[in-house]
N, C-alpha and C positions, 0 to 999 in steps of 0.2 A: 504494500500500500504506500502511495506517495505521502510525504509529510504534509501536514496542514499548511496551506499557503498563508502568507501575511495578508491581512486585509488593508494594509496601509501602503506598502511599497512592493514593487517587483523584487523577487529574490532569485537566487541562482543566476546572477548576472555579473559579468566581468566588464567593467567600464574602462575604456582606454582614454587616458587624458590626464590633465592636471587635476589632482584630487580636490584642490580648492574650488575649482569650477564645478566638479561633479557633486561635491558635498552640498553646495549651495542649492542644488536642485532637489535635495531630499527634504521631506517635511520634518517638523520638530518632533523630538521624542519618539523615534520610530525604530531604534536599535536597542537590543538587550545587552550586547557585549561588543566592545571594540578592542581590538588588538592591533597595535601598529609597531612595526620594526623599521622606523625611518632611518635614513642615512645618519651615521654617527658623525662626530665632529673631531676627527683625528688627523686632518690635513694629509689625506692619503688617497691616491687613485687606485681603484680596483680594476683589474682586467677580468672580465666575466667570461667564463667558459661554461657552456651548457653541456656538461658531461661529455659524451662521445661526439657532440656536435661542435660546430666551429665558433659560435658567437664569441668574439672577443670584443666586447663593447666597453671601451674605457669610459667610465663615467665619474664625474667629480662628486663623490659621496661625502666630501668634506668641504666645509666652507672656510672662507678666509679668516674668520674669527668666530669666537663663541657668540658674540653679539649678533653677527650675521646669521648664524645658525638658529639662534633663538628667535630672531626677527622673522626668519623663514617659517619656523614651525608654529609660532604663536597664532596667526590667523587660521591655520589649519586645525589647531587644537580648539580654538574657539568654536569653529563649525562642528567639530566632533563632539564637544560638550553639548551643543545645541541639539544634535540628532540623537543623543543618548537619553534613554528613559531615566526617570528619577530612581527607578529600582535597578538600573543597569550598572555595569562595571566597565572600567576603562583601564587597559594595560598598555603602558608605554615601555617598550624595550629599548634600552640604551646601554652604553658602556661607561667606563670610568672617566672619559674625557669631558662629558657634559652632564652627567646624571644629577649633580647638585644644582646646576643652573636650570635644568629641566624641572626638577622638583619645585623650585621657587616659582617658575612660570606656571606649572599646573596648579599650585596652591592659589595663585592669583586668579586663575580661570575658574576652578572648581570650588575654591574655598578651602582653607586649611583644615577645617573639621571634616572634610570629605576625603582626606587622604587616609587610606586604609592601611597600607603596609608597603614595605619594600621587600621584594623577593630576590634572593641571590640564586642565580643559576650557575652552579659550579660545573664547568666543562670537564670532560674526562681527560682532555689533553690541553696543556697550557700553550699559549702563544707568546713568543718573545721576538718581536721584530725591532726592539729598541737597541740602542747602543750605549756604551758607557755604563754609568751607575744604574740606569733604569733597567738594563738587561739582567740585573741580579735578581729581579722578581718577575718571573714569567707570569703573564696575565692569564688567569684561569677562571675568571668569573665575569658575568654580565648581570645587569640589573633590570628588574621589572617593577616599575612604579605603578601601584594600584590605587585608583581614585574612585570615589563615590561608592557604589556597591551597597546599597541599603538593604538589599535582599539578604536572606539568611544563606550563608555560603554552605555548600555541600562539603562535608569532610571527605578528603581523599586519603587513601592509605597506600603505603608502599610495603613490600615484603620486609619482615623483621630480620635484622641481621642474625646470623647463626653464631657468631663469635662474641663473647662478652655480654650476651643478652641478660644472663642471670644477675650479674653485678649491676648492670645499668638499671634494670627494672627495680631491684631492691633499693638502690640509691634514690631513684625517683620516688619510691613509696615512702622513703624515710624510715624504714623499719627492717630489721633483720628477719622478721617473721612474715615477710610478704609472700606473694604467691610463688609457687615453684614452677619455673618455666622450663618445659621440656621440648626437645626438638620435634619429636613425633612419636606416635604410638608404636611404630615399627623401627625406631632408631636402634641400630645394632651395635653401637659403640658406647663405651663407658664415658660419662661426662663427670668430671670432678669440678666442684664449684670453686671460684676464685676467692670466695669468702671463707675465712677460717671458721671451721665449726659448722658450716652450712652443709646440708645433705647433698651428696652426689647421686648420680643416677646410673643404673645398669639394667640389663635385661636378664630375667631369670630364664631357666631352662624351659619354662612353660610359655615364654614369649611375652610376659607381662613386665612393665616397667616398675622397678622398685627403688626405694630411696634407702640410703645407708649413710652412716656417719663415717667420714674418713678416719681410719684407724680402728673402727669397730669391727666386730667379727662379721665378715661378709656372708658367710654361710648362714648365720642366724638371720641376717637381714633378708636373705632370699626367702626364708621360710616365713618371716614376719615383715611384710612390706612396709608397714607403718611403724615399725619399731623406733625409727629415728624420731618421728613426730611424737609418739607416745612418751618417749624418754623426756622430751622437752615439754610435754603436756600442752602443745600448741597445735591447733588444727591447721592443716596445710591444704591449700588449693592447688591442684595440678592443672596447668594450662599447656596446650600444645601449639607450637608455632604454625604447624601446617593446618590447623583448624581455626585460626583466628583471622581477623581482618588485616592484621599487619600493624605497622606503626603509622600514626597520623602524619600526613605530609606537613612539614613546617615551612619556615621561610627560607630555608637553604635546601635547594633541590640538587642532589648529587647522584640521583638514580638514573640519569639519562645519558645513554651512550652517544657517541658521535654519529653523524649521518652516514659516514663511510662504513662503520661497523654494522649499521642496520640495513645496508644496501639501498639507501635512499638517495645517495649523492647524485646531484645533477651537475656538479662542478661549480655551482653558484657560490661565491666566496662567503656570503652572509646567510646561507641557507641554514634554517633551524631544524632540529630533529622533530619528527612528527609527534613523538611522545611528549615533548615540551608543550606543544599546542593542545594535545589531548588533556594534559593536566589542567590547563587553564580553562578549557571548555567544560570539563567535568566539574570543576569547582564552582564556576561562576555562570553557568547557563543550564537550561533544561532542554529537552527535546522540543523542536519547533521554534525555539527562540531564534531571533535574528542576530547573526554575527557579521561584523563588518571589519575588513582589513583594508585600510586606505593606502597602504604601501605593500601590495600583495606579492611583489617580487616573483618568486618561483611557485607561490601558491600553497605553501604548507598549511596555513590557517584554513584555507578553503577546503583542502582535502580532508583535514581533521573534522571540520564542521559537517561535511557531507557524510563522512563515515559514522559520525555520532548523531546523525539525523537532525541537524540544525539547519535552519534557513541561513543563507549567506549572501554577502555582497563583497566584491573585490574591485579595487581601483589600482591601476598602475599607468604611469605615463609612457611606458615603453610598449609599442605595438608588438615587438618580438616577445617580450615577457608575457603579454596577454595571450599570444598564440601558444607559447610553451605551457602556460598554466592550463589552457584548454586541452592540450594534448595529455598533460598529466592527469587531469580530471577524468578523461576518457579511459586512460590506462589503469589508474589506481582505484577509481570508484565505479567504473562501468557506466557513467552518465553519457548521454548522447547530446551532442550539440545540435539543438533543433528548437526553433522558435515555438512551434506548436506544442512540443513536449514540455518546454519550459513553462508554458502557461498553465499546464495541469500538474506541475510539480514533478515531472519525470525526466526533465532535461535541463540544459543550461544554454545561455547565449553569451556571445561577446559583442559588445556594442561600442560604437563610435570609433571603430578602426578607420584609418584613412581610406577614402574612396575616390580620390582624385589624383591625377598626375601632379598637379600643383603642390599638393600636400607632400607627396613622396619626393619631389625635387628638393624640399627643405630638410629632408632627413639627413642626419649625419651619415657618412659613407658606410660605416659598419652596420648601422641600423637599417639602411636601405638594402644592403646585401643580405642581411638576415631575413628581412621581410620577404625578399624574392625567393630565397631558398625554402623557407617555411611554406610559402604560398604554393610552391611546386611539389610539396611533400618530400623534399630532399633532406639529406643529412649533412649538416655543416661540418667542415673540417675541425679537427681538435686543436689546431693552432693557426694563428694568423701569419706569422713570419715563416717563410720557407714552405708555403703551401704548394709550390711547384706549379703555380698558374691555375689551380683548380680550387674554386671557392666552396664547392659542395659536391655531393654525390647523390644520384637517384638510383635506387636499387630496383630493378624490374622484378615482377612477380616470379619470373623463372630464374632469378639469380642463384638461388640455392641449388638448382639443378644444373648449373653451368659453371661450376668451379673449374678454373683453368689450372693446369699443372704448373707448379713453380719451376722457374728456370734454375739453372745450375747455381747462379749467384744469389738466389732468393732462399729465404728460410722456411717458408710455409706456403700453403695454398692461399689463393687470394680470390675473393668474391668478384663476380662480374658486376660492373656498375656503369652508369652513364655519367660522364663528367659534366659539371655545371660551372659556368662562369657568369659573373654579374658585373656590369659596368653602369655607373650612374652618369651616363653621358647622353646628351641630346641626340648625338648621332655617332654610333660606333663605326670606326674606319677599318681599313684592311690591316694595318699593323696589329690591332687588337685581335683580329681573327687569326692572323699568322701566329701570334703568341699562343693562342688557345690550341691551334693545330699541333704545335710543338708539345704542349702539355698532354694532349690526347695521345700522341705517339709514344711519349715517355710512359704514360700510364696504360698503354695498350688498350685504349678504349675505341670501340668501333662506332660509338654514338655519343654525342654531347649536346648540351643545351646552352644557349647564350641568351642573357637577358639584358636589354637596354631600352631606352626610350625610342630609338629609331636606328636605322642602319644606312650607311652610304651605299651607293651603287657599286663601288669597288669592293666593299665588304660582301655584298650579296654575290658578286661574280666569283670571289675567292671561295665562298662556301660551295658554290656550284662546281668549281674546278676541283676542290678537295674530294667531293663525292665521285666525280667522273674518273679521276686519276688514281685515287687511293681507296675508293669505296668506303670511306668513312663519312658519317652523317653528322652535320651540325645543324641543329634546329634553332633558328633565330626567333626569339619571343620578344614581343614588345610589352611594356608596362600596361598599355591599354588592353591588350589581349588578356593579360592576367586579371586586371580589374573587372573586365567584362566576362570573366570565366569562359573564355573561348579557347582554352588551351587543351581541352580533353583530347581532341583529335590529334593534336601535335605530340602529346605525351604517349600516345599508343605505340 
């Protein structure tokens, strides 16, 4: 059954554009949970790689100064506060560079009394890209500032630790006669308490867990399981770790592994683990609540929301990011990108993608290149420099049945693919085609696709000659053909 749709706004929508513009179109108090992971303020350029694909889109995720960063985020946070319900929660993900400045800004917008807590996400691997004295402390944490949240939070639990749990629980209780914590009913090894005089645990021959005092006669303890407690005249409660809820999740989250270890990595440098977002959604939202990520990046929050049966909205300024999020939603959640299905809660849509040649001419070169490759269903190269004149690859359906045998100087078999080259030019000339022909020969491709706004007559003649003399095909595609979706016959 599809989730219940919001009566106020369209959900399961990815908006492409500046989030300030998009947020102003939303009504007041329409969102239950907001999570944002905006660019931090560390004066660094990221080079974005989308996993096995090529996008290397250098973007300035850092501003010239902290003041510029706060000035950039303030109007966006004002709009986010406006669209958040009074019972909703707001999570601002940031790092050590600006967390204290952001906290002051959020207090001014939401009010100091609406600050709930600061959550520390302790990463499993520390990062140290600093030099000098700063390099002595590898950075292993990030911050989540939580605002508003007047609803009752749902308690989340994580598995209890197996080591040292007896000592920790007794200390927390403030009594030596607290509950006896056992690993499990079928635990097969002896556990001795770290507390002097506390009963340890063992398994009798009949398979039952028994308690005995260190130094006491173990044989007698086996025949009288409660002898230790009887000697002290204190009733003891036995609890089993594998039968409990676990340990309540506090403000330091250290149970989340890296995206690489979970097999989630898309190569996006600021990608967050899915489990991190699932914690947030489980704590601060219920099924069918509306979740908004106004800097959705590679879409982790949207995937988590869909898997947990929440309604969601995503915004990102990058058309390439929006398309990658769409592909991830299809792959990881099984949703279909379809307007009709979105209206009944069974699909999703991407809106406000560029639809004119004029818009695409204004794109940064790498953004334009990635738009073309994604639009053609291709796979972008893993690196920008040294791509040997090929911007992407299109794998035909028959590719897996046409593995060519490796040459003597090659290491392994190589899949058959069609080469793809993209030029953001008003009119591609013959020199561009000559260079692509060389790249195709080197890659041993018998077919390739070239994308440009238009082609000179010399370029078209060279494409014809290449086919007649070398029997290799170059398919020239224009941006207009891609926008008008007239490329199906050429991709065959």
